[in-house]
C-alpha positions as CSV (number, residue, x, y, z in Angstrom):
1,M,98.8,16.0,-137.0
2,D,101.3,15.4,-134.2
3,K,100.9,18.1,-131.6
4,N,104.3,17.4,-130.0
5,K,105.9,18.2,-133.3
6,D,104.4,21.7,-133.1
7,N,106.0,22.4,-129.8
8,I,109.6,21.7,-130.9
9,R,111.9,24.7,-131.1
10,K,114.5,24.6,-133.8
11,I,117.5,26.9,-134.0
12,S,119.6,27.1,-137.1
13,V,122.7,29.2,-137.7
14,D,124.1,30.0,-141.2
15,I,126.7,32.4,-142.7
16,E,125.4,35.0,-145.2
17,R,128.3,36.8,-146.8
18,N,129.6,38.9,-143.8
19,R,126.6,38.2,-141.5
20,V,125.6,35.4,-139.2
21,R,121.9,34.4,-139.8
22,V,120.1,32.9,-136.8
23,V,116.7,31.4,-137.4
24,I,114.5,30.3,-134.4
25,S,111.4,28.4,-135.4
26,H,108.6,27.3,-133.1
27,G,105.7,25.7,-134.7
28,E,104.6,28.0,-137.5
29,D,106.4,31.0,-136.1
30,K,109.8,32.0,-137.3
31,E,112.2,34.7,-136.1
32,V,115.2,35.7,-138.2
33,V,118.1,37.7,-136.8
34,K,121.1,38.8,-138.9
35,L,124.2,39.7,-136.8
36,T,127.5,41.2,-137.8
37,L,130.5,39.0,-136.9
38,D,131.3,41.2,-133.9
39,E,127.7,41.0,-132.7
40,A,127.7,37.2,-133.1
41,R,131.0,37.0,-131.0
42,D,129.5,39.3,-128.4
43,L,126.4,37.1,-128.2
44,I,128.5,34.0,-127.8
45,R,130.4,35.7,-124.9
46,K,127.1,36.8,-123.2
47,I,125.6,33.3,-123.5
48,D,128.7,31.6,-122.2
49,G,128.8,34.0,-119.2
50,T,125.1,33.4,-118.5
51,L,125.6,29.7,-118.7
52,E,128.6,29.8,-116.3
53,D,126.6,31.9,-113.9
54,Y,123.7,29.4,-114.1
55,D,126.0,26.5,-113.4
56,Q,127.5,28.2,-110.3
57,R,124.0,29.2,-109.0
58,K,122.5,25.8,-109.4
59,H,125.1,24.4,-107.0
60,Q,124.3,27.0,-104.3
61,R,121.7,26.2,-101.8
62,I,119.3,29.0,-101.0
63,D,117.6,28.8,-97.6
C-alpha cells in the first residue's frame, strides 16, 4: 500500500437540489457538510477575505 496516497486530502463540491455538498476526504476519514446557497456564498467571501489577508501579511516583514 502506498502511504503517500493515504495522506492526500481531497475536496469535492457538488450541488444537491438547493444545497451545496462539500466532502473533505483524508485517508479513510470523510467529512460531509451541506450548506444552503447563502451559507456557501458566505463561506466563499470568508475564504477570499482570509486569503487576501494572508497574501498581504506574507509580504510584511516582522522584526
